[in-house]
BADO-449623 format. One line per 10 residues: their letters; for each residue x, y, z of N, C-alpha, C, O. Coordinates in pm, 1 decimal. Example, Ala and Ser with C-alpha at 12.3 -4.5 7.8 and 13.67 -1.06 7.14 Angstrom:
2
AS	1319.0:-569.0:780.0:1230.0:-450.0:780.0:1320.0:-330.0:780.0:1423.6:-331.9:846.5; 1285.0:-225.0:708.0:1367.0:-106.0:714.0:1290.0:3.0:787.0:1340.9:113.8:803.9
This chain:
141
MEHLNTLKAL	-1726.6:2177.2:-2231.5:-1781.9:2044.0:-2163.7:-1663.5:1928.8:-2217.4:-1610.0:1841.1:-2149.5; -1645.3:1956.0:-2341.8:-1525.9:1870.2:-2406.2:-1419.3:1835.8:-2335.8:-1375.9:1722.0:-2318.1; -1357.5:1985.8:-2276.5:-1255.4:1981.8:-2192.8:-1224.6:1941.3:-2080.3:-1111.2:1921.3:-2036.6; -1341.4:1925.4:-2020.0:-1391.9:1837.3:-1920.6:-1332.5:1677.5:-1944.7:-1239.6:1616.5:-1891.9; -1436.1:1639.1:-2054.6:-1387.6:1441.5:-2082.9:-1271.9:1480.1:-2118.8:-1213.6:1448.1:-2015.3; -1180.3:1529.8:-2192.7:-1081.4:1478.8:-2261.8:-939.4:1533.3:-2099.5:-828.6:1484.7:-2076.8; -994.5:1615.3:-2045.0:-885.5:1612.4:-1945.5:-933.0:1485.1:-1831.5:-851.7:1429.0:-1758.0; -1074.6:1455.4:-1834.4:-1064.2:1313.6:-1725.1:-1037.7:1215.3:-1810.5:-1029.8:1114.5:-1740.3; -1017.1:1182.7:-1935.3:-939.6:1062.8:-1987.1:-781.1:1072.8:-1975.2:-711.5:973.1:-1955.6; -734.3:1190.0:-1987.3:-597.8:1199.2:-1948.4:-546.1:1190.7:-1838.8:-426.0:1169.7:-1821.7
HVIGTALLLL	-646.2:1208.7:-1731.8:-574.6:1182.1:-1588.4:-607.1:1024.5:-1588.4:-509.7:951.8:-1568.5; -691.4:982.7:-1601.8:-731.6:797.0:-1586.0:-619.1:743.5:-1674.0:-541.6:663.7:-1621.3; -595.3:786.9:-1836.8:-489.3:724.8:-1864.5:-316.3:749.9:-1796.7:-226.7:666.4:-1785.0; -316.6:843.8:-1774.2:-192.0:895.0:-1637.0:-170.7:793.3:-1553.0:-70.9:727.1:-1524.8; -317.4:792.3:-1506.8:-294.3:715.4:-1363.4:-290.3:522.2:-1402.2:-249.3:429.6:-1332.3; -334.4:522.3:-1501.9:-336.8:374.9:-1581.2:-213.9:338.4:-1621.3:-168.9:226.2:-1598.0; -144.4:437.1:-1689.8:2.7:397.9:-1717.2:80.9:395.2:-1617.6:178.7:321.3:-1629.6; 67.4:462.6:-1505.1:155.8:442.5:-1377.4:141.2:305.6:-1292.3:222.2:231.4:-1236.6; -0.1:306.3:-1308.1:-24.2:176.1:-1228.2:36.4:39.6:-1282.3:70.6:-49.8:-1204.9; 46.8:30.1:-1412.0:64.1:-56.4:-1490.6:206.9:-82.9:-1524.9:269.2:-188.7:-1534.2
GALGVAIWTM	241.9:41.2:-1541.1:361.5:25.5:-1540.6:440.5:-20.2:-1398.8:528.3:-105.4:-1412.1; 415.9:27.7:-1275.7:461.4:-29.7:-1170.9:441.7:-207.1:-1157.8:523.0:-283.1:-1105.1; 332.4:-238.7:-1211.0:290.8:-361.6:-1185.7:369.9:-463.6:-1281.0:414.5:-571.6:-1242.2; 381.1:-411.8:-1415.9:450.4:-460.7:-1514.7:637.1:-464.6:-1453.9:705.7:-551.9:-1507.0; 686.1:-400.1:-1380.5:837.4:-384.9:-1318.5:816.9:-511.1:-1222.1:897.2:-604.1:-1229.9; 700.7:-516.0:-1123.1:683.3:-576.9:-1038.4:696.5:-770.7:-1064.9:745.8:-864.4:-1002.1; 613.6:-751.3:-1206.4:589.0:-885.6:-1238.1:741.0:-911.2:-1264.1:808.1:-992.2:-1200.1; 781.6:-842.1:-1353.3:900.2:-852.2:-1482.2:1026.2:-932.8:-1322.6:1085.8:-1040.4:-1318.5; 1020.8:-849.1:-1247.2:1113.5:-863.5:-1112.3:1110.3:-982.4:-1010.6:1195.9:-1028.2:-934.9; 972.4:-1017.6:-1038.0:934.1:-1167.4:-918.5:963.5:-1265.8:-1013.3:1010.4:-1375.6:-983.3
RARRQGDRAV	930.1:-1219.4:-1158.3:956.4:-1385.1:-1230.8:1119.6:-1416.3:-1274.4:1158.2:-1532.6:-1286.0; 1197.4:-1316.6:-1294.0:1340.3:-1331.3:-1286.7:1374.4:-1355.2:-1127.5:1455.3:-1446.4:-1110.3; 1332.8:-1297.2:-1020.9:1378.4:-1371.6:-859.6:1359.6:-1510.5:-898.5:1450.1:-1593.9:-900.4; 1213.6:-1536.1:-935.5:1158.0:-1660.6:-933.3:1278.2:-1807.4:-980.5:1300.2:-1915.3:-925.5; 1336.7:-1738.1:-1114.1:1404.6:-1818.2:-1195.8:1563.7:-1840.0:-1117.3:1649.0:-1926.9:-1135.9; 1561.5:-1747.8:-1044.3:1734.8:-1766.6:-963.4:1800.2:-1642.7:-1018.8:1919.5:-1628.5:-991.7; 1738.8:-1547.6:-1094.7:1848.3:-1455.3:-1105.7:1861.8:-1374.1:-997.1:1764.7:-1327.3:-937.8; 2012.5:-1347.4:-956.9:2030.4:-1273.8:-854.0:2075.0:-1143.9:-930.4:2063.8:-1038.2:-868.4; 2109.8:-1141.6:-1021.1:2154.4:-969.0:-1052.8:2031.5:-944.1:-1142.8:2055.3:-895.3:-1253.2; 1897.0:-972.3:-1109.0:1782.2:-890.1:-1190.1:1770.8:-758.5:-1113.9:1705.9:-676.3:-1178.5
YGRLMQRPLV	1810.6:-717.2:-1005.8:1790.3:-582.8:-920.1:1859.8:-470.6:-1020.9:1811.9:-360.9:-1049.4; 1998.8:-532.9:-1072.4:2059.1:-443.5:-1129.6:2084.5:-421.3:-1277.9:2177.6:-363.7:-1334.3; 1959.5:-492.4:-1333.6:1913.1:-447.4:-1430.5:1780.2:-375.3:-1453.0:1730.5:-359.8:-1564.5; 1731.2:-336.3:-1348.2:1609.4:-307.3:-1310.8:1624.1:-121.2:-1385.2:1518.2:-72.0:-1424.2; 1716.4:-60.2:-1394.1:1756.8:82.6:-1463.5:1813.1:71.8:-1588.1:1863.4:170.7:-1641.4; 1810.4:-67.1:-1657.0:1821.7:-23.0:-1785.0:1791.9:-29.8:-1882.7:1692.3:42.5:-1880.9; 1805.1:-79.0:-2019.5:1697.5:-62.9:-2133.4:1639.3:-205.3:-2103.2:1700.9:-288.1:-2036.1; 1491.9:-231.2:-2168.8:1424.3:-121.5:-2174.8:1327.7:-110.2:-2087.1:1209.6:-85.2:-2111.6; 1388.3:-132.9:-1960.2:1311.4:-117.3:-1858.8:1300.4:71.5:-1842.0:1194.2:133.3:-1850.0; 1413.6:124.1:-1822.0:1416.8:253.3:-1825.8:1315.2:341.1:-1921.1:1282.3:454.5:-1886.2
FVWLVMGISL	1283.6:302.3:-2001.8:1130.1:347.3:-2071.1:1019.4:324.1:-2005.5:940.5:417.9:-2017.4; 976.6:227.6:-1933.6:889.7:211.5:-1837.3:885.2:347.5:-1711.8:786.5:417.0:-1688.0; 1005.6:356.8:-1652.8:1034.8:396.4:-1537.5:986.4:573.2:-1595.7:911.8:654.2:-1540.8; 1062.2:583.7:-1721.6:1031.1:723.0:-1779.7:881.0:752.4:-1799.9:836.9:864.0:-1772.3; 804.5:657.7:-1845.8:662.9:678.8:-1845.4:594.6:690.3:-1712.8:501.0:765.6:-1685.5; 646.4:616.9:-1645.5:597.0:633.6:-1494.9:645.6:782.7:-1439.7:590.9:881.0:-1389.6; 737.5:755.4:-1465.9:770.0:944.4:-1383.6:682.8:1071.6:-1493.7:637.2:1171.9:-1438.7; 668.3:1054.8:-1638.3:591.9:1165.8:-1680.9:469.3:1126.2:-1640.4:420.6:1235.9:-1613.3; 382.1:1044.1:-1616.3:266.9:1011.2:-1570.5:257.5:1086.1:-1422.4:172.6:1172.6:-1400.5; 366.4:1037.5:-1311.1:376.9:1098.6:-1170.7:381.7:1235.2:-1178.8:335.3:1307.0:-1090.3
FSLPFTGWWL	429.1:1272.7:-1268.5:476.0:1470.9:-1308.2:346.0:1517.5:-1330.0:297.2:1614.7:-1272.3; 277.3:1432.0:-1432.7:126.8:1502.8:-1514.8:17.9:1476.5:-1408.4:-83.9:1545.6:-1403.2; 32.5:1416.1:-1358.4:-129.8:1374.4:-1249.9:-131.6:1500.6:-1127.2:-233.3:1492.2:-1058.3; -66.8:1580.4:-1099.4:-91.0:1671.8:-1015.2:-140.6:1774.5:-1126.5:-257.8:1811.0:-1117.8; -85.2:1809.8:-1200.1:-146.1:1928.3:-1302.0:-322.4:1920.1:-1352.9:-415.0:2001.0:-1347.6; -307.2:1764.5:-1407.3:-446.4:1734.5:-1452.9:-555.8:1747.2:-1339.3:-664.0:1804.7:-1351.7; -513.2:1689.8:-1238.3:-588.9:1658.4:-1125.7:-630.1:1822.3:-1072.9:-746.9:1833.1:-1035.7; -561.4:1925.1:-1067.6:-570.2:2050.2:-1061.2:-688.9:2117.1:-1134.2:-786.4:2171.5:-1082.5; -658.8:2101.0:-1271.9:-738.1:2134.1:-1363.8:-840.4:2061.2:-1373.9:-926.1:2112.1:-1446.1; -878.7:1920.3:-1313.0:-1017.3:1880.0:-1300.6:-1104.0:1950.6:-1212.4:-1215.5:1998.3:-1233.5
VHLVGWPLGQ	-1017.2:1948.7:-1086.4:-1099.1:2012.6:-971.2:-1131.2:2176.8:-1011.2:-1226.1:2237.0:-961.0; -1055.0:2227.1:-1090.5:-1079.3:2390.3:-1097.5:-1204.7:2369.6:-1220.6:-1299.4:2448.1:-1216.6; -1201.8:2281.9:-1308.5:-1325.6:2320.3:-1416.3:-1426.0:2247.6:-1318.6:-1518.3:2324.3:-1291.1; -1439.0:2117.9:-1253.9:-1591.6:2100.7:-1175.2:-1597.6:2211.9:-1080.6:-1716.1:2210.0:-1047.3; -1548.4:2296.7:-1024.5:-1552.9:2421.0:-926.2:-1591.4:2303.9:-797.8:-1702.0:2331.7:-751.4; -1533.3:2190.9:-735.1:-1479.5:2153.3:-625.6:-1384.5:2268.5:-510.7:-1279.0:2316.7:-552.1; -1421.8:2293.2:-407.5:-1315.2:2371.0:-332.0:-1219.3:2260.2:-288.0:-1247.3:2143.4:-260.7; -1091.6:2325.7:-286.8:-979.1:2222.2:-275.1:-935.6:2218.2:-105.9:-821.7:2206.9:-60.5; -1072.6:2232.0:-25.4:-1048.9:2224.2:101.7:-1117.5:2114.9:148.7:-1108.2:2094.2:269.7; -1186.5:2037.0:80.4:-1250.7:1918.2:92.9:-1150.7:1837.7:147.8:-1034.9:1852.8:109.1
TWLLASTALY	-1181.5:1745.4:241.4:-1096.6:1671.8:298.0:-1032.7:1527.2:225.3:-919.4:1483.1:244.9; -1148.8:1461.4:127.5:-1058.5:1394.1:34.4:-975.0:1446.1:-46.8:-874.4:1382.6:-78.7; -999.6:1571.0:-96.0:-860.5:1633.6:-203.1:-746.0:1632.0:-100.5:-636.6:1580.0:-122.2; -780.3:1692.0:9.9:-612.8:1733.3:65.2:-573.6:1560.3:120.2:-460.7:1512.1:111.8; -683.2:1494.7:170.0:-598.3:1354.3:199.1:-488.3:1267.9:94.7:-386.0:1202.0:113.6; -591.3:1317.7:-56.1:-561.3:1260.4:-183.8:-398.9:1320.5:-221.1:-308.3:1249.6:-264.9; -391.3:1433.1:-198.8:-276.8:1569.4:-210.6:-165.1:1497.6:-104.0:-58.1:1463.1:-154.0; -181.6:1479.6:7.7:-100.3:1433.0:88.8:-29.9:1300.1:85.7:81.8:1274.5:130.6; -124.3:1211.0:18.0:-98.4:1080.3:8.3:-28.9:1073.9:-133.7:27.9:968.8:-163.5; -29.4:1155.5:-202.8:22.6:1183.4:-337.9:163.6:1199.3:-325.0:249.9:1124.6:-371.0
TMSALAWVWL	185.4:1344.2:-232.2:352.9:1397.9:-218.4:423.2:1252.8:-153.4:525.2:1210.9:-208.0; 361.1:1172.6:-26.6:444.0:1102.5:34.9:469.4:986.9:-81.8:573.9:921.8:-79.5; 368.2:964.7:-184.2:367.4:848.3:-251.5:520.8:879.0:-366.4:618.6:810.5:-396.5; 479.0:1000.2:-398.2:560.3:1054.3:-518.5:726.2:1034.7:-450.4:815.8:957.4:-484.5; 722.4:1122.6:-358.9:862.3:1110.1:-272.7:930.9:987.9:-230.6:1053.1:973.0:-226.9; 828.5:889.2:-194.9:863.7:715.1:-211.0:922.6:669.1:-349.2:1027.3:604.4:-352.3; 854.4:703.2:-463.8:877.2:681.1:-570.4:1000.8:715.8:-602.7:1076.8:624.9:-636.2; 1050.2:854.0:-600.4:1177.5:919.4:-636.7:1276.6:841.5:-531.0:1369.1:783.5:-587.8; 1274.8:831.8:-416.3:1348.8:763.4:-345.7:1390.8:618.0:-391.4:1507.9:580.2:-396.6; 1275.6:537.9:-425.4:1317.7:427.1:-516.3:1359.3:396.1:-598.7:1398.0:280.2:-613.6
VVRLNRLRRT	1370.7:506.3:-705.4:1432.8:489.1:-805.9:1554.7:565.3:-815.4:1616.0:573.0:-921.9; 1594.7:624.3:-705.5:1739.1:653.9:-696.3:1835.1:531.6:-624.7:1952.8:508.2:-651.9; 1737.4:451.5:-511.5:1778.6:343.7:-477.2:1809.7:234.6:-547.6:1907.5:165.1:-520.0; 1706.4:203.5:-671.9:1756.4:152.6:-749.2:1840.6:136.8:-819.1:1872.5:22.4:-851.7; 1914.3:261.1:-872.7:2004.3:325.3:-951.8:2124.7:309.4:-898.5:2223.3:281.8:-966.9; 2127.6:327.7:-754.1:2231.4:282.3:-676.0:2260.2:177.5:-651.4:2377.4:141.9:-639.1; 2137.7:85.0:-635.0:2176.7:-80.4:-648.6:2217.0:-129.4:-750.4:2267.9:-240.9:-739.2; 2210.4:-64.0:-893.5:2296.7:-100.9:-963.7:2417.8:-109.0:-998.6:2475.6:-185.6:-1075.7; 2455.1:-16.6:-930.6:2606.6:-1.9:-952.3:2701.7:-85.3:-815.3:2817.9:-125.8:-817.5; 2598.5:-89.5:-701.9:2687.0:-161.5:-592.1:2522.9:-280.9:-547.0:2411.5:-244.4:-509.5
PAQSMRLTLA	2562.8:-388.0:-566.0:2433.2:-463.8:-553.4:2439.6:-525.8:-393.2:2353.3:-601.5:-348.7; 2522.1:-493.3:-339.6:2515.6:-552.6:-196.5:2458.1:-538.6:-85.4:2479.3:-591.1:23.9; 2347.9:-428.7:-136.4:2243.7:-347.6:-60.2:2112.5:-443.3:-10.4:2054.3:-525.3:-81.4; 2083.4:-412.1:124.9:1959.8:-456.1:180.0:1840.1:-454.1:55.2:1857.5:-371.0:-34.0; 1735.4:-531.8:48.3:1639.0:-509.5:-42.1:1529.0:-492.8:35.4:1420.3:-483.2:-21.6; 1535.0:-487.1:160.7:1417.4:-475.4:290.1:1341.7:-342.7:285.2:1224.3:-330.4:319.9; 1436.8:-223.2:228.8:1397.3:-73.4:203.7:1341.0:-48.3:106.0:1247.1:31.3:104.9; 1394.1:-123.2:-23.0:1363.4:-114.6:-157.0:1208.4:-162.0:-191.4:1137.6:-108.5:-276.7; 1166.3:-286.2:-97.9:1054.2:-325.6:-94.2:945.2:-286.7:-53.3:831.2:-293.2:-99.4; 1007.7:-226.3:78.9:886.2:-114.7:143.2:864.2:0.8:61.9:746.0:34.3:54.8
LAVFSAVCLL	948.1:72.2:-2.5:911.6:172.8:-62.9:818.6:160.3:-197.5:743.4:246.1:-243.8; 836.3:74.2:-229.6:780.6:10.8:-385.7:610.6:-12.9:-344.5:513.7:26.0:-409.7; 610.8:-94.1:-207.6:468.5:-134.0:-147.8:427.9:-15.1:-65.3:306.8:-20.5:-43.7; 475.1:72.3:-20.6:401.5:241.5:31.1:358.1:280.6:-107.5:237.4:273.2:-130.7; 436.8:320.3:-200.5:433.7:396.6:-277.8:298.3:353.3:-393.4:237.8:438.1:-458.9; 270.9:207.0:-398.5:141.6:143.2:-450.2:33.9:134.6:-370.3:-83.5:131.8:-407.4; 80.6:130.0:-245.1:-87.6:151.9:-150.6:-119.0:286.1:-115.9:-212.5:310.0:-39.5; -49.7:374.2:-164.8:-91.4:499.9:-151.7:-162.6:542.5:-251.7:-277.9:585.3:-245.2; -59.6:526.1:-397.3:-161.3:560.4:-525.8:-281.0:465.1:-560.2:-344.2:490.6:-662.7; -316.2:361.5:-486.3:-397.2:286.7:-478.8:-537.8:365.1:-387.0:-657.2:375.2:-414.7
SIAGLMGAKP	-458.2:409.6:-272.7:-543.9:477.2:-156.5:-642.5:563.0:-276.7:-759.5:556.9:-314.4; -524.6:641.7:-309.4:-573.6:760.4:-381.3:-728.3:727.7:-518.4:-842.2:771.0:-535.9; -642.5:635.3:-579.3:-749.0:596.5:-690.5:-907.6:573.4:-585.1:-1013.2:630.8:-611.8; -893.4:502.4:-497.2:-1042.7:496.0:-446.8:-1080.0:591.5:-368.8:-1198.4:595.4:-335.3; -980.7:698.5:-317.9:-1033.7:854.1:-302.3:-1147.3:902.2:-380.1:-1262.1:936.5:-351.8; -1056.9:890.9:-521.4:-1100.3:972.4:-629.2:-1214.7:910.4:-676.0:-1313.3:979.2:-702.1; -1216.0:788.0:-690.5:-1345.4:701.3:-739.4:-1465.0:704.0:-602.4:-1578.8:661.9:-623.1; -1439.0:738.4:-513.5:-1564.4:755.0:-403.9:-1607.7:906.3:-376.9:-1720.8:952.5:-362.2; -1506.1:957.6:-375.3:-1552.0:1122.1:-383.5:-1616.3:1148.0:-236.0:-1707.3:1228.4:-216.2; -1573.9:1092.3:-166.5:-1669.8:1124.4:-24.6:-1658.5:1298.8:-1.5:-1580.9:1374.3:-60.1
V	-1751.0:1331.1:92.1:-1738.8:1464.6:110.9:-1670.5:1516.7:234.6:-1659.0:1638.0:252.3
């Protein structure tokens, strides 16, 4: 039983790091943009923010493994609707996050791109991750 509690804690910590990192980057970007800094998007992939992106990436990579291990330890069948829905949402969210990071890295080199798709990717990824957190908290059958 100790493994289960430890794994739950690791999974919650990974989720919290991912969501807090995304929230921190969003707040930092909005503050800099409101102060009139037009080059803020070019600095999103530079130090020290690259550390935040790395922590989010490690959390994003570890969550499927800890989640599967939790499901395995608890004994839930993988065919439950909420597990399948959260897996689909997670896959789409992770792909959107990777696309967002690639887009921000490109934006660092050529800042003349439109920000609408970048914002849409960030919002889509955040909504998917919050929906997954809701599914995990409710655990509907």
